[in-house]
N, C-alpha and C positions, 0 to 999 in steps of 0.2 A: 126351497129348503133354506132356513136361516143358517148363518155361520155356526151358531152354537149347535144346532141340530146336525149339521154336516160333520162337525168335529166329534160329536158323540157317536154318530154312525161309523165314522172312520175308526175310532177307538175300538168299537165293538167288532168290526170286521177284521181288524188287525189281531185282536185277541183270538178270534177263531182261527185265523190263518197261522198265527204263531204257534198255537197248540198243535196244529197238524204238522207244521214244518219240523218242529223240534222232536215230537214223538216219532214222526216218520224217519228222521235222521237216526234217532236212537235205535229203532227197530232195524234199520238198514245195517247196523253193526253186527247183526246176527247172520248176515249173508256169508255163507261158507263156514259159519260157526254153529249152526243149529245142531240139536241133538241127533237128528237124522235127516235124510234128504228131503222128505216130505215137509218137515217143519222148516227147513232152510228155505224152501220155496214159499211156504205159506206166509212166513213172517216177512219175506222180501216183497210178496204181493201186497200185504197189508201196508207196508211202508210206502209202496208205490201208490196205493189208494190215498194215503194221507198227502202225498206230494201232489197228486192230481187235484185234491180238494184245496190245497194251499194255493195252487195256481189260479183257481177260480176266484178265491177270496182276495188274493193280492192284486189281481187284475181289476177287480171291483174297487179295491182301495185306491188304485191308481186313478180311476175315473173320478173319485171323490177328492183327490188331492192334486189336481192339475196335471194329469198325464204321466205320473211316475210309473215305472215299470215294475213287474213282479220281481225282476232281478234286483232292483233297488232295495225292496223290502227284505229280501233274503240276504243280500251280500253287502249292502252299504250302510246298514244300521249297526250301531254298537250294542253290546250285550244289554246295557241298561235301558235300551229303547224297546226291547222285546217284552211282551206282556203275557207270554205263555204261562200256564199253570205250572207250579213248581214240580209237580209229580212227573211231568212230561220230560224234564231235563235230567232226572236222576239216572245214574249209571244203571246198566242192565242187571248187574249182579248175576246170580245163577238163574237158571231157567224159571224157577219158581218165582223169583222176584219180578221177572219180566211178565210172567203170566198174571201175577197179582196186580201189577201196575195196569196191565191191559184190561183186566176185569173191572177195576175201579173206574178207569177212564171210559171204557166202552159203555158201561151202564149209564154213566153221566152223559156221554155223547148221544146215545140213543134217546134219552129223555129230552135233551136239549133240541135235537133235530126234529123230534116229533112236534114240539111246540113251535119251532122256528118255521115249520111248513105253513103255519097260520099267519105268518108275518104279512103286514100290508106292503112291505117292500118286495117287489116282484123278483128282484135278483136274489135276495136272501131266501125267499120261499122256494124258488126254483133250485137254488143250491142245496137246500135242505132235502128236497124231494129226491135229488140225485144221490146225495151223500148218505142218506139213511139206508139205502139199499146195501151200500158197502158196509156201513156200521153194523147192520144186522148180522153180517157174516163175522165181523170182528168180535161182536159180543158172543156169538155162538162158539167161535173158536176159543175164546178166553174161558167161557163157561165149561166147555168140554174138558179143557186141560185142568181147570181148577178141580173138577170132579175126579179126573184121572189121578192127579197128584194127591189130592186131599184124602181120597178113599182108596189109595193104592197101598204101597208098602209103608212100613213104619217110618223109614227114612224120608220117603216122599211126603208123607203126612207132616212130619216135623218141619221139613224145609218149607212146605207151603204155608203152614201156620205161622212160621217165623216171618215169612215174606208179608203175609197179610198184616201181622202185627207191626212190622217195621215201617210199612208204607202208609199205615192208616193216618198218621199225624199230618200227612201231606194232602189228604183228601179234601179238607175244609177249604183249601185255597182254590179248588176248582169252582166253588160256589161264590167266590168273592165278587163284589160288584162295585160300581162307582156311582157318584151322583149323576154324572153324564148319562150313564146307562139307564138309570131310573127314568129319565125323560123319554127314552126310546120305548121302555115298557109301557108308559102311559100313552104313548102314541100308537101302540099296537105293532111296533116294528121289531122289538126284541122280546124274548120271553123273560119272565121273572125268574132269573137263574137261582137265587137263594131258595125260592119256593119249591124247587125240584128236589131239595135235600131229603125230604121225607120219603118220597117215592124211590129215590136212590138207595136209601138205607134199607127199605123194605126189600127191594130186589136183591141187593148184595147179600143181605142176611139170609134170604131164601136159598141162594146159590151155595153159600157157605154151609148152611145147615145140611143140605143134600150131600155136600162133600165131606161131611163129618168134621167140619172146621168150626171154630168159635169166632163169632163176630167180636171185634175189639170193643172196648168200653166207649160209649158215645161221649163220655166226659174226657177222653184222651186229649191232651193239649195239642192244638193245631198250629202248624206253621202257616204264616201269612207273608205276603210281600209282593207277589207278582203284579198286582194291580197298582202298586206304587213303585214299580220298577226296581224292586229289591229281589234278588235271586240267590240261589245257592251258588257255591263256588264252581259248580259243574258247568254252568252256562257258558262261561268264558272259554273253556276248552272246546265245547261244541262249536261255538261261533268262530274260533280261531281256525279250526280244521275246515269248517264249511266255507269260510270266506278267503282262505289263503290265496288261491290262484287269482281270484278277482282283484284282491288288494295288491298282489305282487305285479299284476299287469293291468293297471287301471285303464279303463276306456276301451279295452279290446273287445271285439265282437266275435262271438263263437258260432 
């Protein structure tokens, strides 16, 4: 593989890993704070799924970049070096906001992994085949709760609609791509992520309709930046909390 191809693949793998790590960290914040015990456990398990997926991807990134470890990618990079989609780093908000974020992202991840299973890269296709089984549950969980809140009480409906509306402007960033990534698409290694948008819109709209919720206007202005290392203010707080011990005691083995 040429140096340019290797750099493009590394960028793509880290994007996938960063999405999982940051969203998994956000969901872990619900541990002991869920609305009831079963949901406390459910969200904690989903967070663990994301962390397990992160380890696979960061380990692969290490083989592409001269033996760096998964801990390096999680604990030794600065916030501007992360390329996770902006929606994954947003604060949890109330439960409706977390569910709306999870619905938006899980539909995206399900579509992405379905295409990634066709990758000519054996490591990526193998990762996708494993991860999609977990993502199917994530999507089912988010869908069930969207229906429950959207078609529940007047207050739950209002909260869910507000969450759907508030977070919609961050969804376009999930489909952002780079020139390097386009070379991977041409080589059959990575899926054409922007091309997934139509199927994503159709699926989300279907769920929202069943939940008696309204799909936001497609013309809504969209936040961008994660693919050019520009993030919301929230990423710095996540990284500071996540990396504190490692940076306080550099070089220690755990």
